[in-house]
C-alpha positions as CSV (number, residue, x, y, z in Angstrom):
1,M,147.3,-34.3,-30.9
2,I,148.3,-31.0,-29.4
3,A,145.7,-29.2,-31.6
4,D,142.9,-31.6,-30.5
5,E,143.7,-31.0,-26.9
6,S,143.7,-27.2,-27.4
7,H,140.4,-27.5,-29.2
8,E,138.9,-29.5,-26.4
9,H,140.2,-27.0,-23.7
10,A,138.7,-24.1,-25.6
11,I,135.3,-26.0,-25.7
12,E,135.4,-26.7,-22.0
13,E,136.2,-23.0,-21.3
14,E,133.4,-21.9,-23.5
15,N,130.9,-24.3,-21.8
16,Y,132.2,-23.0,-18.4
17,F,131.5,-19.4,-19.4
18,V,128.1,-20.3,-20.8
19,S,127.2,-22.0,-17.5
20,M,128.4,-19.0,-15.5
21,T,126.4,-16.6,-17.7
22,D,123.3,-18.7,-17.3
23,M,123.8,-18.7,-13.5
24,M,124.3,-15.0,-13.4
25,V,121.2,-14.4,-15.5
26,G,119.3,-16.6,-13.1
27,L,120.5,-14.7,-10.1
28,V,119.7,-11.4,-11.6
29,F,116.2,-12.7,-12.4
30,I,115.7,-13.9,-8.8
31,F,117.0,-10.5,-7.5
32,I,114.5,-8.6,-9.7
33,I,111.7,-10.8,-8.5
34,L,112.6,-10.2,-4.8
35,L,113.0,-6.4,-5.5
36,M,109.5,-6.3,-7.0
37,Y,108.1,-8.2,-4.1
38,Y,109.6,-5.9,-1.6
39,A,108.4,-2.9,-3.5
40,L,104.9,-4.3,-3.5
41,Q,105.1,-5.0,0.2
42,F,106.4,-1.4,0.8
43,R,103.5,0.0,-1.3
44,Q,101.0,-2.1,0.6
45,V,102.2,-0.9,4.0
46,T,102.3,2.7,2.8
47,D,98.8,2.4,1.5
48,E,97.6,0.9,4.8
49,L,99.2,3.8,6.7
50,T,97.9,6.4,4.4
51,G,94.4,4.8,4.6
52,A,94.6,4.8,8.4
53,D,95.5,8.5,8.5
54,A,92.5,9.3,6.3
55,T,90.2,7.2,8.5
56,R,91.6,9.0,11.6
57,A,90.8,12.4,10.0
58,E,87.3,11.2,9.3
59,I,86.9,10.0,12.9
60,L,87.9,13.4,14.2
61,T,85.6,15.2,11.8
62,Q,82.7,13.1,12.9
63,I,83.3,13.8,16.6
64,Q,83.8,17.5,15.9
65,S,80.5,17.6,13.9
66,S,78.6,15.8,16.7
67,L,79.9,18.3,19.3
68,K,79.1,21.3,17.0
69,R,75.4,19.9,16.8
70,Q,75.4,20.0,20.6
71,G,76.8,23.5,20.8
72,V,80.4,22.7,21.7
73,E,83.2,24.1,19.6
74,V,86.5,22.2,19.6
75,L,89.7,22.3,17.5
76,V,90.9,19.4,15.3
77,D,94.4,18.7,14.2
78,T,94.0,16.0,11.6
79,Q,97.7,15.7,10.9
80,N,98.5,14.7,14.4
81,G,95.2,13.0,15.2
82,V,94.2,15.3,18.0
83,L,90.9,16.8,19.1
84,R,91.5,19.8,21.3
85,L,89.4,21.1,24.1
86,P,90.5,24.5,25.5
87,D,91.2,24.7,29.1
88,S,88.8,27.6,29.5
89,I,85.7,25.5,28.8
90,L,86.6,22.8,31.4
91,F,88.6,24.2,34.4
92,D,89.1,27.3,36.4
93,S,92.7,28.6,36.6
94,G,94.9,26.3,38.8
95,N,91.9,24.0,39.5
96,D,91.8,20.3,38.6
97,Q,88.1,19.9,39.1
98,L,85.7,20.3,36.2
99,K,83.6,23.3,36.5
100,P,79.8,22.9,35.9
101,E,80.0,24.0,32.2
102,G,83.0,21.7,31.9
103,Q,81.1,18.8,33.2
104,L,78.4,19.5,30.6
105,S,80.9,19.8,27.8
106,V,82.5,16.5,28.7
107,A,79.1,14.9,28.9
108,K,78.4,16.0,25.4
109,L,81.8,14.8,24.3
110,S,81.0,11.4,25.8
111,V,77.8,11.3,23.6
112,A,79.9,12.0,20.5
113,L,82.5,9.4,21.4
114,E,79.8,6.7,22.0
115,E,78.4,7.6,18.6
116,V,81.7,7.2,16.7
117,L,84.3,5.1,18.5
118,P,82.3,1.8,18.5
119,C,82.6,1.7,14.6
120,Y,86.4,1.5,15.0
121,T,86.9,-0.6,18.1
122,R,85.6,-3.8,19.7
123,R,84.0,-5.0,22.9
124,A,85.4,-7.8,24.9
125,E,82.0,-9.7,24.6
126,T,81.6,-9.4,20.9
127,T,83.7,-9.0,17.7
128,S,80.8,-7.4,15.7
129,R,80.4,-3.7,15.2
130,P,77.1,-1.7,15.5
131,A,74.7,-2.1,12.6
132,H,74.9,1.6,11.7
133,C,78.6,1.5,11.1
134,E,80.0,1.7,7.5
135,A,82.4,-1.0,6.4
136,N,86.0,0.0,7.0
137,E,89.3,-1.8,7.3
138,H,91.0,0.4,9.9
139,A,90.7,0.3,13.7
140,I,91.6,2.5,16.7
141,E,94.4,1.2,18.9
142,S,94.2,3.9,21.6
143,V,92.6,7.2,22.6
144,Y,94.8,9.1,24.9
145,I,93.2,11.7,27.1
146,E,96.1,14.2,27.5
147,G,96.5,17.0,30.1
148,H,98.6,20.0,29.2
149,T,99.4,23.2,31.1
150,D,101.3,26.4,30.3
151,A,104.8,27.2,31.6
152,D,103.7,29.4,34.5
153,N,104.9,28.1,37.8
154,Y,102.2,26.2,39.7
155,S,102.6,25.1,43.2
156,R,99.7,24.1,45.5
157,G,99.8,21.5,48.2
158,G,103.2,20.1,47.0
159,R,102.0,19.7,43.5
160,D,103.3,21.2,40.3
161,N,102.2,21.5,36.6
162,W,102.8,17.8,36.0
163,D,100.5,16.8,38.8
164,L,97.9,19.3,37.6
165,S,98.0,18.0,34.0
166,V,97.7,14.3,35.1
167,V,94.8,15.0,37.5
168,R,92.9,17.0,35.0
169,A,93.2,14.3,32.4
170,T,92.2,11.7,34.9
171,N,89.1,13.7,36.0
172,T,88.2,14.2,32.4
173,Y,88.3,10.4,31.8
174,R,86.3,9.7,34.9
175,A,83.7,12.3,33.8
176,L,83.5,10.7,30.3
177,V,82.9,7.1,31.5
178,G,80.7,8.4,34.3
179,A,78.4,10.0,31.7
180,R,78.6,7.0,29.3
181,P,79.9,3.9,31.1
182,D,80.0,1.8,27.9
183,L,83.0,3.8,26.8
184,S,85.2,2.0,29.4
185,G,84.4,-1.3,27.6
186,L,85.7,-0.3,24.2
187,C,88.9,-2.1,23.4
188,A,91.5,-2.9,20.7
189,I,92.2,-6.5,19.7
190,K,95.9,-7.4,20.4
191,G,96.6,-11.0,19.9
192,D,94.2,-12.9,22.1
193,R,93.6,-9.9,24.4
194,C,91.2,-7.1,24.1
195,E,92.9,-4.0,25.7
196,P,91.0,-0.9,26.7
197,V,91.2,1.9,24.2
198,L,90.8,4.9,26.5
199,S,93.9,5.9,28.4
200,V,95.3,8.9,30.4
201,S,98.5,10.9,30.2
202,G,99.8,14.3,31.5
203,Y,102.6,16.3,30.0
204,G,102.7,19.4,32.1
205,P,104.1,22.3,30.1
206,Q,106.4,20.1,28.0
207,R,104.3,20.0,24.8
208,P,103.1,23.5,24.0
209,V,101.2,24.2,20.8
210,D,102.3,27.8,21.0
211,P,105.9,28.5,22.2
212,G,105.2,32.1,22.9
213,D,104.7,33.6,26.4
214,S,101.8,35.9,25.7
215,I,98.4,35.5,27.4
216,E,96.9,34.2,24.2
217,A,99.8,31.6,23.8
218,K,99.5,30.4,27.4
219,A,95.6,30.0,26.9
220,K,96.3,27.7,23.9
221,N,98.7,25.6,25.8
222,R,96.3,25.0,28.7
223,R,94.2,22.2,27.2
224,I,92.9,18.7,27.2
225,D,93.8,16.8,24.0
226,L,92.2,13.6,22.7
227,R,94.9,11.9,20.7
228,I,93.8,9.0,18.5
229,I,96.3,6.3,17.5
230,M,95.3,3.9,14.8
231,V,96.3,0.2,14.5
232,T,99.4,0.1,12.2
233,P,100.5,-2.8,9.8
234,D,102.1,-5.7,11.6
235,S,105.7,-5.5,10.6
236,G,106.2,-9.1,11.9
237,Q,103.5,-10.4,9.6
238,T,105.1,-8.6,6.7
239,V,108.5,-10.2,7.5
240,R,106.9,-13.7,7.7
241,R,105.3,-13.1,4.3
242,V,108.7,-12.3,2.8
243,E,110.3,-15.4,4.4
244,Q,107.5,-17.5,3.0
245,A,108.1,-16.1,-0.4
246,L,111.9,-16.8,-0.2
247,Q,111.3,-20.4,0.9
248,A,108.8,-20.9,-1.9
249,S,111.2,-19.5,-4.6
């Protein structure tokens, strides 16, 4: 009798450990599946970001090539998504008004932007892109027209370098849309809104490209930058996809 009870108890313990083992194997299997899913999602987001950076570099190269054909030389920083116009071709020292050759350069820039930007943006009245645009999956979110100055003290009429950089950026924007009014209608789709792509900002001397204090360094720091920001993957959408996968599993 005692032997039978011991045998039954041993069988129950064995069944218990078998059930626990099966459950642990199942949990490990689920964990591996979720890990693979997260890895795939991470790879997808990484690929989207890398592809967007490559597209941005192509946009900058296209604009630079268009300007070069028109006789305007600009610098391009593909890593940071910036097209750089030296201060010397746009403004006289300490002045926020575009000089005549600056007006001409900005007018040529507006031509280049009107050639390229519509392929990566939208218009409020339509969701289609121009017929000449090649198919692409990436879009522009914003184009910031940034004003920058050197670190030399500037004071005129109660204004300083910050004011000078902002007004120069604003005047550049006005010259762009004045030459090509359609540029002001370019927008990025955000939810149910179509928000304008072109924007203005001024940084005074706070973002130098050359930290030196030589004449050459100061000349580099006095500039107008066009900074292109691409649409990035929607993190909220990625989270929703993960939640749906968890609910389905």
